[in-house]
N, C-alpha and C positions, 0 to 999 in steps of 0.2 A: 339310323346313323349310317353314313356312307362307309364304303369299304376303306378308303384312305384314312378316315377318322378312326375306324376300328384298328387299323394297322398301327396308328400312332398310340392308341391305348395299349396295344400289345407291347410296343416298344417301352412305354412307361412302366408296365408291369414287369417287364424283363429287367429294367434298371432297378426295380424295387426288390428283386430277388426271386421272382417267379421263374420257373423254367419255361422254355419256349412252348413245349407241349401244353403245359397248364394254362399259360396266357392265351394261347390260340383257342383252347377249349372254352375258356371263360368268355371270350369276345367273339366267338363264332367266326374265326378266321382260319382258312386253310394254311397249313404250315408252308406249303409251296408258294403261297402268296407273299411270304415275308421278304423274299429276295427279288420280288418283281420290281422292275424299274420301267416306268412308262417311256415309250419311244416317241411320244407325241412332242415332248419338249425339244428333243434333239431334231425332230423333223421340222418343227415350226421355227427354230432359232434363226436360220438364214433368211426365212421369209420375213420374220419380224424385224430383223436387222435392215433388210432392204426397205421394208415399209417405213421404218424410222428415217432412213435417208431420203426417201421420196417425200415424206411429210415435212422434213426440214427444208427441202428444195421447193415444195409447193405448200406453204402453210395454210392456204385457204381451200385446199382440196379435201374432200371427205373420203371415206373408205371405198365408196362405189367407184369414184374416178381413179383412186390409187390402185384399185384392183385391176383396172385396164392396163396401167403401166406395169404391174406385176405380171400380168398375162403376157405382155410383150417381152418381158425378161425371161419367160419360161416357167413362171410360177403360176400355172393355171389353177383356179380354185373357184368354188361357188361363192355366192353372195354371203351365205351363212358363215362359212369359214373365214371369209375376209372380215366380216363384222366381229366374229369372236376374237381373231387376232388383233384387230384394231382396238377392241376394248381391253384385251390383255396387255397391250403395250401402252394403254392409257393415252391414246392419240385422238382426243376429242377436239373437233374444230369449234372455236367459240361461236355461239349462236348470235346472230344479229338481233337487234330489237325488232319484234314483229310489228308490222305496219297494218293499220286498218285498211282492209281491202273491200272494194265494191264487187258484188257478184257480176260475173262476166257473161251470164247466160243471154242477156238481152242486148249485148253490145257487139254485134258482128263487126269485124274489121273491114273497112272499105277497101276494095281492090286487093283482096288477098291473093298472093301469088299461087300459081299452079305449076310452075316450073322455074328452072334457073334463069337468071338474067331478065326476069319480068318486072320485079319491083325492087328498086334500091331505096334505102332509107338513109338519111343523113341528119346529123345533129352536132351540137358543140358540147365539149367538156372542158372545164376550166380547172387550173391548178397553178401552183407557184413553185419556183426553184428556191434553193437555200439562199441564194444571193438576192432574193426579192423579185426576180424577173417573173412576169406573168406568162403562163402557158395557156394558149387557146388552141384546142385540138378539134379539128374537123374530122368526124368519123363517118365513113361510108360503108354500109353493109348490104349484102344480098339477102333479102328476107327469106328466100326459099332454101338456099344452101347454107345460110348463117355465116358466110365468109366475111371476114373483115377486109374489104376491098382496099381501103386506104385510111390512114390516120395522118393528117397534115398538121404540123405543129408550128406555131409562130406566136408572136406577141399580139398581132392583130390579123384577123382574117376577114376581109371585106368580100363583097359579092364578086369582084373580079378574080380574087384568089379561088373562090368556090368554083367559078366557071373554069379556071385553069385546071383544077384537080379533076373535075368531072370530065373535061375534054380529054385529059390524059387517059382516064378510065374507059371512056367511050371508044377512043382510038384503039385501045388494047383488047377490049372485051365486046365491043358493039354497044349500041344504045339500048337501054331498058325500055320497057313499055311505060312504066310509071316511075316517078320520083316522089317519095313520101317525106314530108318534113313538117315542122311546126310553122307558125306564122311569124318567125323572127325576121327582123329587117333585112338580114342578108339573103333570106330565102324568098322574100316577096318583092325584091328590088326589080325595077324595070329591066335592068341589064340581064339579070339571071332569067327572068321569065321570057324575055325576047330570045335568049339563047336556047331555052327549052323548046319554044315554039319552032325555032329554026331547025332543031334536031328532030322534030316530030315526036317528042316525048310528052306523055301526059303528066299532069300534076295531080298529086293526092295530098293536098294540104289537110292536116287534121283540124278538127274543130277546136276553137279556143277553150282551154281548161280541160281537155280530154287527152292527156299524154298517153293513155293506154292504146289509143289508135295508132301510135307509133311504137308499139310494144317491142318489136325486134331491136330497134335502135336503143330504146331504154334498157333492154336486157344487156345488150352488148356494152353500153356505156357503164352499166353497173358492174359487170365483170372487169372491164377495163380499169375502173377505179379501185375495185376490191383487190384485184390480183396484180396490178401494176402501180398505179399512182399512189395508193396507200402504203405500199411496201417499199418503194424506191425513194431514194434521197438524191434529187437532181442538183448537182452543183452549178450547172449552167444550162441554158436552153439548148446548146449544141449537144451536150451529153443526153439531155432528155429526148432529143430527136432520135438518137442512136438506140437508146434503151427501149423507147416506145415502138420503134419499127421492129426491133428484135422480138418484142412481146407480140406484135401483130402476126409475125411469121410463125411464132410458136402457137398462137391461137389457131391458125389455119392448118398447120402441119403436124402438130404434136398433141394438142389438148383435145381429149375426147369430149364430145358434145352429147348431153343426155337426150336431147330431142331428136338426134340423128341416130339413135340406137347405139350410142357411145362410139360412133365413128368420128374422125376428124372431118371438118368441112372438105378438105382436099380428098380424103378417101370417099366421102359421100359423092362428090362430083365424079371421081374416077370410076365409081361403080355404076355410073349412069343414072343420075337423079331423075326420077320420074314421078308424075302425080300419083297420089294415093287413090285406091278404089273409092267408090262413092260413099260406102258406109264404113270405111276403115276408121278404127278408133284405137286409143291406147298405144301399145307397143307397135302394132301394125302401122298406124298413122305416123308414129315417130320415125320408123324405118323409112317410110316414104317421104318424110319431111313435111307432112301436112299437119303440123301442130296447131295451126290456126284454122278457124272456121272458114268454109268456102264463101266466096263473095256473094252478097245479097244485093240484088238490083244494081249491078255494077254499071256505071255510066260508060258510054262509048268513048273511044279515043277522040273522035271528032268533037264530042261535047266537052271533054276535058281541055282540048286545045282551044276551043272557042272561049272557055272561061279564062284561060291564060291570056288570050288576046285582049279580052275585055279588061282584065286587070292591068295589062300593059298600057292600054289607051287611056286609063284614068289619070 
């Protein structure tokens, strides 16, 4: 029987007429322990209160990511204490339905990045406003730094609009080595492929039916839907553009990223993102940003450009 349980038994015996000395003797409790009051509850109270506020603000974050926000507020703690307080406050994040996954051991990602601004991935995400307007979102991410480079929102986004968004990013950040995407009509159009060849950028189109080859974009899109689209109620497309851009900035500047050692993408870039050592794994690889396997039999840039030219001439 635990000490707190024995103290409750002493209190019960006291209420029934036993003296404090006799009750303590029967239940093996020191008399000095009767007036003991744990200071842990008083110490944990402000942390739990702040934890509840953060959980209400970010309902899809678990205790690991909330611990980073608490550390920024001056409440430094270990993972164990954060988990204990999280369970004490009953702040469990609802689990998603588990999906059947295929083992990734034999599926190296083509053209895996080894530094910032080497591989950009882009894809589309769809949603609707409360007034029935359709939202088509073009997301562009840097696979190494995990930055959300752009989220363009409109009713329709054709290849011309994709070129406009990419041109703006290239002007601001420089051209990447590769652009990764699926085989959607906007991404394999002659206009877009001609622009890619003119910019000297290689293409890394994934194989049909293999979305895991565009895993960074799929991961970003999943967080985008889970933490923004599924939580917000857009009254119009104009409001959606403002809220989505605010979420993108939050993702880059505030949200800790587990694969970057719980740094934000901007912090990771500011610290000088660099390739991981050859045999880095686990936490070391995450700190370096090398969460993906190294490239295997990577085609040359000239070969990639030749493939794009042949696709344009068809």
